[in-house]
C-alpha positions, 0 to 999 in steps of 0.5 A: 500500500502506498502511503504518500503525503495525502494519505499521511495527512488523512491519518494526521487529521484523524488523529487530531479529531480523535484527540479533540473528541476524547479531550471533550469526553465524547465516545466515538459513537456519541460524537458520530451521532452528534456529527450526523454520521455513522459510528463506523464512518467516524472510525474510518475518519479517525484511522485516516481511511476516509477522504472527508468532504469539506462539508463533513470536515466542517461538521466535525469542526463545528461539533468540536467547537473549533475553527477549521484553522484550529483543526488543521493547525500544523497538520503537515508537520504531524503528517511528515512525522508519521512513519511510512512503510512503502513508497512508489518510485518511478524508474524511467518510463515505468512505475514500480513499487519498491518497499523501503522503510523510512522513519518519516515522510520527510525522509522521502525525496520527491 
């Protein structure tokens, strides 16, 4: 599975949402209900498996009582610090997947 920066950003956003949700004492199920989404969808959001629409991002921020800028604050830095396992490299005219272990996304040269 390729984990480029966009996927790492989703994971970092999910971690931020989970942290803010738990700080406010919401269970995942109660928070999902308050946001108007299904509990299992909220789980995929928090694991960084769902690419949220802007409308759902706004619902989450509003339910948490934070601004969008607060929700996104330093997200790139957090994403770059996340560990990644595989990266796709382009070789000549062909694309191939090469498995390398990096400490973080910032170790990958674009």
